[in-house]
C-alpha positions in Angstrom: -0.1 0.1 -0.2 1.3 3.5 -1.2 1.2 6.7 1.2 -1.5 7.7 -1.3 -3.4 4.7 -0.9 -3.4 5.4 2.8 -4.1 9.4 2.3 -7.2 8.0 0.1 -8.3 5.6 2.7 -8.0 8.5 5.5 -9.6 10.9 3.4 -12.5 8.6 2.5 -12.9 7.7 6.2 -13.1 11.3 7.3 -15.5 12.2 4.8 -17.8 9.3 5.8 -17.7 10.6 9.2 -18.4 14.3 8.2 -21.8 13.0 6.2 -22.8 10.9 9.2 -22.0 13.6 11.5 -23.7 16.3 9.6 -27.1 14.5 8.7 -27.5 13.0 12.2 -27.1 16.7 13.3 -29.6 17.8 11.4 -32.1 14.7 11.6 -31.6 15.5 15.4 -32.0 19.9 15.6 -28.0 20.0 16.8 -29.3 18.0 20.3 -26.1 17.0 21.0 -24.3 20.5 21.1 -27.9 22.4 21.6 -29.8 20.6 24.1 -33.4 21.2 25.2 -32.6 20.4 28.9 -35.8 19.2 30.1 -33.9 17.0 32.6 -30.6 17.7 32.6 -28.7 20.6 32.9 -24.9 19.4 32.0 -23.5 21.0 29.5 -22.8 19.7 26.4 -19.3 18.6 26.9 -20.5 16.9 30.0 -23.4 15.3 27.9 -20.9 13.7 25.5 -18.5 12.1 28.5 -22.1 10.4 29.3 -22.8 9.1 25.9 -19.2 8.3 25.2 -19.3 6.6 28.8 -22.5 4.7 27.8 -21.6 3.5 24.7 -18.3 2.0 26.1 -20.2 0.3 29.0 -22.4 -1.6 26.5 -19.7 -2.6 24.1 -17.7 -3.8 27.1 -20.9 -5.9 28.0 -21.5 -6.8 25.0 -24.6 -5.2 24.9 -24.9 -3.4 21.5 -27.4 -2.9 19.7 -27.9 -4.5 16.4 -27.9 -2.4 13.4 -25.1 -0.3 15.4 -22.1 1.1 14.2 -20.5 1.5 17.7 -17.3 2.4 16.5 -18.3 4.9 14.2 -20.9 6.2 16.6 -17.7 6.4 19.2 -16.0 9.0 16.9 -18.6 10.6 16.2 -19.4 11.6 19.7 -15.9 12.6 20.1 -15.7 15.0 17.2 -18.9 16.3 18.5 -17.0 16.9 22.2 -13.9 18.2 20.5 -16.3 20.4 18.8 -18.1 21.6 21.5 -14.9 22.2 23.9 -13.8 24.3 20.7 -16.6 26.4 20.8 -16.4 26.9 24.3 -12.9 28.3 23.5 -11.9 32.0 22.5 -11.1 32.1 19.1 -7.3 32.5 19.8 -6.8 29.7 22.1 -6.6 26.4 19.7 -7.4 23.1 20.5 -4.4 21.7 19.2 -0.8 23.6 17.9 0.5 23.1 14.1 3.5 23.4 12.5 4.2 25.8 9.9 3.1 23.3 7.3 -0.4 22.0 8.9 1.5 19.4 10.8 0.3 18.4 14.1 2.7 19.4 17.0 0.7 18.9 20.3 -2.4 19.3 21.9 -3.4 21.8 24.3 -5.1 20.9 27.5 -7.1 23.2 29.7 
């Protein structure tokens, strides 16, 4: 497998994740990042942490729902968590530090 093949596969996978997240966001009315808050008052990041914990718990106990794509669901929740964290930060504070060529240097915590 060449670097081009790998880059193509990564791009296709990321596009699939993007497509699914945007479709679900439209279908569910942005419920992950702008919840209705009928019962829970937790912020979106904490609510996503709970969804991630629940998904991992069902996976670990072998109680996944038929038809679920647990891996894709977890990736989606993690992307949404990252988006929620980014939206809470001032615009000048990135979640990651990128080099001049766009390469990942390190994650910024806090």
